[in-house]
C-alpha positions as CSV (number, residue, x, y, z in Angstrom):
1,X,24.7,-31.2,166.2
2,X,22.0,-33.7,166.7
3,X,22.2,-34.8,163.1
4,X,25.9,-35.4,163.5
5,X,25.3,-38.2,165.8
6,X,22.2,-39.6,164.2
7,X,24.0,-42.9,163.3
8,X,25.0,-43.5,166.9
9,X,21.5,-42.8,168.2
10,X,20.1,-45.3,165.5
11,X,22.7,-47.9,166.5
12,X,21.6,-47.6,170.2
13,X,17.9,-47.8,169.4
14,X,18.4,-50.8,167.1
15,X,20.2,-52.7,169.8
16,X,17.8,-51.8,172.4
17,X,14.9,-53.1,170.2
18,X,16.9,-56.4,169.9
19,X,17.5,-56.5,173.6
20,X,13.8,-56.0,174.6
21,X,12.6,-58.4,172.0
22,X,14.8,-61.2,173.1
23,X,14.1,-60.3,176.8
24,X,10.4,-60.8,176.3
25,X,10.5,-63.7,173.8
26,X,13.1,-65.7,175.7
27,X,11.9,-64.6,179.2
28,X,15.6,-64.0,180.2
29,X,16.8,-60.7,181.6
30,X,20.4,-61.6,180.4
31,X,19.5,-60.8,176.8
32,X,18.3,-57.3,177.8
33,X,21.5,-56.6,179.7
34,X,23.7,-58.2,177.1
35,X,22.5,-56.4,174.0
36,X,22.0,-53.2,175.9
37,X,25.6,-53.2,176.9
38,X,26.9,-53.9,173.3
39,X,24.5,-51.4,171.8
40,X,25.7,-48.7,174.2
41,X,29.4,-49.5,173.5
42,X,28.8,-49.3,169.8
43,X,26.7,-46.1,170.0
44,X,29.4,-44.4,172.3
45,X,32.2,-45.6,170.2
46,X,30.7,-44.4,166.9
47,X,30.0,-41.0,168.7
48,X,33.6,-40.7,169.8
49,X,34.5,-41.4,166.2
50,X,32.3,-38.7,164.9
51,X,33.8,-36.4,167.4
52,X,37.2,-37.1,165.9
53,X,38.7,-39.2,168.7
54,X,41.5,-41.5,167.4
55,X,41.0,-44.1,170.2
56,X,37.2,-44.6,169.4
57,X,37.4,-47.8,167.5
58,X,39.9,-49.3,169.9
59,X,37.6,-48.4,172.7
60,X,34.7,-50.3,171.3
61,X,36.9,-53.3,170.4
62,X,38.2,-53.6,173.9
63,X,34.8,-53.0,175.6
64,X,32.8,-55.5,173.5
65,X,35.7,-57.9,172.6
66,X,36.8,-58.2,176.2
67,X,33.2,-58.8,177.5
68,X,32.7,-61.5,174.9
69,X,36.0,-63.3,175.5
70,X,36.4,-63.0,179.3
71,X,32.8,-62.9,180.6
72,X,30.7,-64.9,178.1
73,X,33.5,-67.1,176.9
74,X,35.7,-67.8,180.0
75,X,33.5,-67.0,183.0
76,X,30.2,-68.2,181.7
77,X,31.9,-70.9,179.6
78,X,29.9,-70.2,176.4
79,X,31.7,-71.2,173.2
80,X,31.2,-68.1,171.1
81,X,33.5,-69.3,168.4
82,X,32.1,-70.9,165.2
83,X,32.3,-74.3,166.9
84,X,29.9,-73.0,169.5
85,X,27.5,-72.0,166.8
86,X,27.4,-75.5,165.2
87,X,27.0,-76.9,168.7
88,X,23.9,-75.0,169.6
89,X,22.6,-75.3,166.1
90,X,22.8,-79.1,166.3
91,X,21.2,-79.0,169.7
92,X,18.2,-77.0,168.1
93,X,18.6,-74.3,170.7
94,X,18.3,-70.6,169.6
95,X,20.5,-69.0,172.3
96,X,24.0,-68.0,173.1
97,X,26.1,-68.5,170.0
98,X,23.2,-69.1,167.5
99,X,21.7,-65.7,168.6
100,X,25.1,-64.0,168.5
101,X,25.8,-65.3,164.9
102,X,22.4,-64.6,163.6
103,X,22.7,-61.0,164.7
104,X,26.3,-60.1,164.3
105,X,27.5,-62.3,161.5
106,X,24.6,-63.7,159.4
107,X,21.7,-61.2,159.1
108,X,23.3,-58.1,160.8
109,X,25.8,-57.6,158.0
110,X,22.8,-56.8,155.7
111,X,22.8,-53.5,157.7
112,X,26.3,-53.0,159.0
113,X,28.5,-55.1,156.7
114,X,31.6,-56.4,158.4
115,X,31.3,-53.8,161.2
116,X,31.6,-56.7,163.7
117,X,35.2,-57.3,162.3
118,X,36.1,-53.6,162.8
119,X,34.5,-52.8,166.2
120,X,33.9,-56.0,168.2
121,X,36.0,-59.0,167.3
122,X,38.0,-60.2,170.3
123,X,40.7,-61.7,167.9
124,X,41.1,-58.4,165.9
125,X,41.1,-56.2,169.1
126,X,44.6,-57.7,169.8
127,X,45.8,-57.8,166.2
128,X,45.0,-54.3,165.6
129,X,47.6,-53.2,168.2
130,X,50.4,-54.9,166.2
131,X,52.6,-52.5,164.1
132,X,51.4,-53.2,160.6
133,X,48.2,-51.1,160.4
134,X,48.9,-50.3,156.7
135,X,49.5,-53.6,154.6
136,X,53.1,-53.5,153.5
137,X,52.8,-56.4,151.0
138,X,50.4,-57.2,148.2
139,X,47.4,-59.3,149.1
140,X,47.8,-63.1,148.2
141,X,44.4,-63.8,146.9
142,X,44.7,-67.4,146.5
143,X,45.4,-68.0,150.2
144,X,41.7,-66.9,150.9
145,X,40.8,-70.5,150.3
146,X,42.2,-71.4,153.7
147,X,39.1,-69.8,155.3
148,X,36.9,-72.4,153.6
149,X,39.1,-75.1,154.8
150,X,38.8,-73.7,158.3
151,X,35.1,-73.4,158.0
152,X,34.7,-77.1,156.8
153,X,37.1,-78.3,159.5
154,X,35.1,-76.6,162.2
155,X,31.8,-78.1,160.9
156,X,33.3,-81.5,160.6
157,X,34.7,-81.4,164.0
158,X,31.5,-80.6,165.8
159,X,29.5,-83.0,163.5
160,X,32.0,-85.8,164.4
161,X,31.6,-85.2,168.1
162,X,27.7,-85.5,167.8
163,X,27.8,-88.5,165.6
164,X,30.1,-90.3,168.0
165,X,27.9,-89.3,170.8
166,X,30.9,-88.1,172.9
167,X,30.1,-87.6,176.6
168,X,30.4,-84.3,178.5
169,X,30.2,-82.5,175.1
170,X,29.4,-79.1,176.8
171,X,32.7,-79.2,178.8
172,X,34.6,-80.2,175.6
173,X,33.2,-77.2,173.8
174,X,34.5,-75.0,176.6
175,X,37.9,-76.4,176.1
176,X,37.6,-76.1,172.4
177,X,36.8,-72.3,172.9
178,X,40.1,-71.9,174.9
179,X,42.2,-73.9,172.4
180,X,40.5,-72.2,169.5
181,X,41.2,-68.8,170.8
182,X,44.8,-69.6,171.6
183,X,45.2,-70.9,168.0
184,X,43.6,-67.7,166.5
185,X,45.9,-65.4,168.5
186,X,49.1,-67.4,167.6
187,X,48.2,-67.8,164.0
188,X,47.0,-64.2,163.7
189,X,50.1,-62.7,165.2
190,X,52.3,-65.1,163.1
191,X,50.5,-64.1,159.8
192,X,50.8,-60.5,160.7
193,X,54.5,-60.5,161.0
194,X,54.9,-62.9,157.9
195,X,52.8,-60.7,155.6
196,X,53.5,-57.3,157.5
197,X,49.7,-57.0,157.8
198,X,47.7,-56.7,161.1
199,X,44.7,-58.1,159.2
200,X,46.3,-61.1,157.4
201,X,44.3,-63.5,159.7
202,X,41.1,-61.8,158.7
203,X,41.9,-62.1,154.9
204,X,43.2,-65.7,154.8
205,X,42.2,-67.8,157.7
206,X,39.1,-66.5,159.6
207,X,36.3,-69.0,159.0
208,X,33.5,-66.6,160.0
209,X,34.0,-64.6,156.9
210,X,32.3,-67.3,155.0
211,X,29.1,-66.0,156.7
212,X,30.1,-62.4,156.6
213,X,31.2,-61.8,152.9
214,X,28.0,-62.7,151.0
215,X,25.7,-60.6,153.4
216,X,28.1,-57.7,153.3
217,X,27.7,-57.3,149.6
218,X,24.2,-55.9,150.2
219,X,25.1,-53.9,153.3
220,X,23.1,-50.6,153.9
221,X,26.0,-49.0,155.5
222,X,29.1,-48.8,153.4
223,X,31.7,-46.3,152.3
224,X,30.7,-44.3,149.4
225,X,32.9,-42.8,146.7
226,X,32.0,-39.7,144.7
227,X,34.1,-40.7,141.7
228,X,33.6,-37.2,140.1
229,X,35.7,-35.7,143.1
230,X,38.2,-38.4,143.1
231,X,41.7,-37.2,142.0
232,X,43.2,-40.7,142.0
233,X,46.0,-40.0,144.5
234,X,45.4,-43.6,145.9
235,X,46.0,-42.4,149.5
236,X,42.8,-44.2,150.4
237,X,44.1,-47.5,149.0
238,X,47.2,-47.3,151.0
239,X,45.7,-46.9,154.4
240,X,42.8,-49.5,153.9
241,X,43.8,-52.4,156.2
242,X,41.6,-54.7,154.1
243,X,42.8,-53.7,150.6
244,X,39.4,-52.5,149.6
245,X,39.1,-50.7,146.3
246,X,37.4,-47.8,148.1
247,X,38.0,-45.3,145.2
248,X,35.3,-46.9,143.3
249,X,31.4,-46.7,144.1
250,X,30.4,-50.0,142.7
251,X,29.4,-52.8,145.0
252,X,31.6,-55.0,142.7
253,X,34.8,-53.1,143.6
254,X,37.8,-55.3,144.5
255,X,37.5,-56.7,148.0
256,X,34.4,-54.7,148.5
257,X,32.8,-57.3,151.0
258,X,35.9,-57.1,153.2
259,X,35.3,-53.4,154.4
260,X,35.4,-53.3,158.2
261,X,34.1,-49.7,158.4
262,X,37.2,-48.4,160.0
263,X,36.8,-45.2,158.0
264,X,40.6,-44.7,157.7
265,X,40.0,-44.0,154.0
266,X,37.6,-41.2,154.7
267,X,40.1,-39.5,157.1
268,X,42.9,-39.7,154.5
269,X,41.0,-38.5,151.4
270,X,42.3,-34.9,150.6
271,X,39.1,-34.0,148.6
272,X,36.5,-35.5,150.7
273,X,35.3,-37.9,148.0
274,X,34.7,-40.6,150.5
275,X,31.8,-40.7,152.9
């Protein structure tokens, strides 16, 4: 039984190590509380998933996503979007959004890939409640270039504000956070209905994937396929929300860096070839 929940325990310990390290190095108890909370939610959520609870991933999404959006973003007025990352990076301060991006979206994916997208993104926590859990249309690969356009635009926007030495920049960043989230939700819902795909925003428009995709290629945690067991029924391909070629073991499999570790494929496989 203990081995069954090994990953959940490791996840909790990993985040506690981050929490304690940041608390001591930054001399700020907030980091201890922040990462302890996120680690506890992730550990509990993965344990619930292991126990076979269908609501496990939604529980983590709402617990972590709501905290990031409502408490950190709106109440504490920290811009946790990509514009906030550029803002703190240009200020030369390693805190708030820069720490969040370093752990969740730049270096963290070397361990857990795009797990952030599957379990903690406050945009996806809403989009995943839409009715198109299984993509009903083929993926339009060429539209993926839009994410790079969004990435460059966010960088250009914040760079321009700094170069023009705009006053009250911190307040402006808070308003950008509100407007940015409103745009993400509107665009995400619109794209979901256009493409009949809850995750269309993630595939085509989300600028954060520019950080996530290259690191996710080397992720330690990933869905493995025992191709000798595979009967090529393609059930796993039909349920994958990100159109990942999960019936291949190679890291070069189609859309391999888009896996959000939802594990829908492992539940669907009739011969347990996926783990």
